[in-house]
C-alpha positions in Angstrom: -17.2 87.8 -87.4 -16.1 91.2 -86.6 -19.7 92.8 -87.6 -21.2 90.4 -84.9 -18.6 91.5 -82.3 -19.1 95.2 -83.1 -23.0 94.8 -82.9 -22.8 93.2 -79.6 -20.5 95.7 -78.3 -22.8 98.2 -79.6 -25.9 96.9 -78.1 -24.3 96.4 -74.7 -22.4 99.7 -74.6 -24.8 101.6 -71.9 -24.5 98.4 -69.6 -20.7 98.7 -69.7 -20.4 102.6 -69.8 -22.7 103.3 -67.0 -20.8 101.1 -64.2 -17.5 102.3 -65.4 -18.5 106.1 -65.3 -20.3 105.4 -61.8 -16.9 104.0 -60.4 -14.9 106.8 -62.0 -17.1 109.4 -60.6 -17.3 107.7 -57.1 -13.5 107.5 -56.9 -13.2 111.2 -57.8 -15.4 112.3 -55.5 -13.7 110.6 -52.5 -10.3 111.8 -53.8 -11.3 115.3 -54.0 -12.8 114.7 -50.4 -9.8 113.3 -49.0 -7.4 116.0 -50.5 -9.5 118.8 -49.4 -10.3 117.3 -46.0 -13.2 118.2 -43.8 -14.3 121.8 -43.3 -13.0 123.0 -40.2 -16.3 124.5 -38.2 -19.2 126.3 -40.0 -18.0 128.4 -42.8 -19.0 131.6 -43.0 -21.5 132.0 -45.9 -20.2 135.0 -48.3 -23.0 137.3 -49.5 -23.9 137.2 -53.2 -23.1 140.2 -55.3 -26.8 141.3 -55.2 -27.0 141.5 -51.3 -23.8 143.4 -51.3 -25.2 146.0 -53.7 -28.6 146.0 -51.7 -26.7 146.5 -48.4 -24.4 149.1 -50.0 -27.6 151.1 -51.4 -29.1 151.0 -47.9 -26.0 152.4 -46.3 -26.0 155.2 -48.8 -29.5 156.4 -48.5 -29.6 155.7 -44.4 -29.0 159.3 -43.8 -31.2 161.2 -46.3 -34.7 162.2 -46.2 -36.7 160.1 -48.6 -39.9 162.3 -48.6 -38.1 165.1 -50.5 -38.1 164.7 -54.1 -37.9 167.0 -57.0 -41.4 167.7 -58.8 -41.9 166.8 -62.3 -43.3 170.0 -62.9 -40.0 171.6 -61.7 -37.6 169.4 -64.0 -37.4 170.8 -67.6 -36.4 168.0 -69.4 -37.2 164.4 -67.8 -36.3 162.5 -71.0 -33.7 163.1 -73.5 -34.8 164.9 -76.7 -32.9 162.6 -79.0 -35.2 160.0 -77.8 -38.5 161.6 -78.2 -37.7 163.4 -81.4 -35.9 161.0 -83.2 -38.5 159.9 -85.8 -40.4 163.2 -86.0 -39.8 165.7 -88.8 -38.8 169.1 -87.4 -41.4 171.8 -87.2 -40.9 174.5 -89.8 
């Protein structure tokens, strides 16, 4: 008898658990809305970290002349020697 009961419970489980989960979610949603209350007025949206970083970079370069850059010919070393010569044997 127990095996028949467990087989019936196992086969009907989705039909029982979905409505229970739905009711629990609905009650939780409304309870949270009730506890928090209505938002008063339009809330100012916060900027994301990426947007804040972009704004800060724009403010830093606002007064600089971006057309004046150092030529690659004037730079003595543009990449670290350790990176370029790591796997090369030293010339004797």
